[in-house]
N, C-alpha and C positions, 0 to 999 in steps of 0.2 A: 644445568648450563644450556641444555638443548632448547629449553623453552625461551631463554634469552635470545638465542640465535634465531629462533623462529619468529619471536616478537620483532626483532630488529629487521628481519627480511620483509615482514608484512607491513611494518609501521615505521621503517627507518627514515623515510623522507619527512613524514609528519613530525617525528621525534626531533630530527635535526633542525627543522624549521622552528619548532617550539623552543628548543634550547637556544638557538641563535637569537630569537626575539627576546627571550628572558634575559640573556646576557646583555643585549643592547639596553633593555630596560634597567637592569641593575647598574650598568656602567653610566647611564644617563642620570640616574637618580642617586648615585652614591654621595651621601652627605647632603642631599637637597630634597625638596618635596617632589612628589610625583609630577613630572612634566607631561605635556601633551604627547611628546615623542615617546616617552616611556609607556604611557597609557596606550598609545596606538600599537606599540610593539607587543605589549601584553595581549591586546585584543587579537592581533595577528597570530600570536602563539596559540590561542584557544581555537581559532577558526578550523584548522584541519580536523580537530577532534569532534566538532559539533556539526559538521556538514551533513552527516547522515541523519542527525536528529532534526535539523531545520526542516527537512522535507516533510516531517510528520507533525509539525506544530500547526495547530488550527488557528488561522488568522485570516483576515480579509485577503482573498487571493490564494490561500493555502490549498484549498481543494482544487483549484485550477491546476496546480502542479500535479496532483494525483491523477486527475482526468487526462491531462496531456501525456503523462507517463504511460497510462493504460492505453490511450489511443495509439501511441507509438508501438507498444507491444502488439496490439491487435492488428495494426496496419502491416507490421512486418511478418505476422503469421499468415499461413495460407489456409485459414479456416473459412469455409463458406457456409453461411447459415442455410439450413434446410427450411422447408415450408412450415414445419411445426414451430421452429424458432422465430421465424418472421411473424407468424400469426400471434405469438405471445404478446406482441406490442401493437397489433393491427388496429384495435379499437380505442387506443389511447388518444384522446383529443384535448389534452390540457397543456398549457404552457407553464404550469406550476412545477418548478424544479424539484421540490421536495416530493411531490406526488409521483413524478417520473422516476426518481431514484428509489422511492419506496416500492414502486411497481417492479423495478429491476431487482430489488432485494427479494421480493416475494417470488419472482420467477426463478431467481438463482437458488433460493432455499427450496422451492418446490422440486427443482431439478436435482439438487443434492440429496434431498430426502428420498427421491425415487431411486437414485443410484445406491443409496445406503440400503434401501429395501431389497434391491436386486442382488447386492453382495452379502446380504444377511447381517448387516450392521444394525443392531437394535438400540434402544434407548439406554440411558445410564443405569447403574445398579438400582437407583431409587425409582426408576421407571419414567424419569423426566427425559424429554428429548434433548439431544446435545445442542449447544449453541451453534450458531452458524460457523463461527471460527473453529470450534472444536470438531464439528462435523467435517469441515473441509480438511482439517489436519489429519483426522482419522482416515478419511477416504484416501488422502494422499499417501499415508503410511502403508495402507493396504494395496496401493497401486491402482485404485479404482478411478482416480483422476490423475492427470498428468502433473508433473512438477510445474510446467508452464501455467496451467490452470490454477494451481495452488498459489503461485506467486501473484498472479493477476487478482485473485480473490483477496489476498492479504493486503494488496494496495487499495482495493475498493471497499472492504468491509467497514473501515472507519467512516467513510463518507455515507455508505448505505445506512449505517446505524444512526448517524446524525440526522439523516433525512427522516427516519421513522420516529425519532425522538423530538422532532419539531425544530431543530436548529436550522435556521435559514441558509439555504445553499445558493450559490450563484446561478444566475439565469441560464448560463450555458449548460447546466446540469441536465435540463430537460432535453435539449438537443442531443447531448451525449447519450442519454439513456435510449432514446429512440433510434439513433444512428448505430450505436455500438452494442446495444442490448442483445439483439439476435446473435451477433458474433460471439459475445460472452457466453451465451447459452450453448452455442455450438462447441465451445472449448470444453464444456462440461458434459461430455458424452462418456459413457462408461467405457473403460479400456478393457479389451479382451486379450 
């Protein structure tokens, strides 16, 4: 019974809205075909449950959400890139958004692999290196990178993977990588 109480506390408003909308839809369609009002009520009943998923759907403009979310996190942090982090993007002179995000991914992975080496985290049992996501998760578990850095990477990894796999990114991705790349690298410093 405790799980029910916990569920209600965390999802009560969503559940109440969904039940209310379903009741309206049932009342409106009782004995008749599904009307536009009932269809709208059912759609509203679903919305609270999919809001977290919508942010991760890849569609035109979808990556813009990820970048703006990461920009907000980085702007609110008090991380200042050092010269090494600034130099990682110094010679990049392209407006190709995929190339810029791919460069960001390379720099992030290079930094994470260096941290892994510093803390003695080796490859998998089969001798293969960990994927970028697995590497970030393992370093976070060990406390080698901050929770803030881990969350930032989880937001960025899908876009960085799409860039290296040739999926066209929006033109703003290039500016994002050059403006925020050094700051992202600065969040990935080994924690002592």
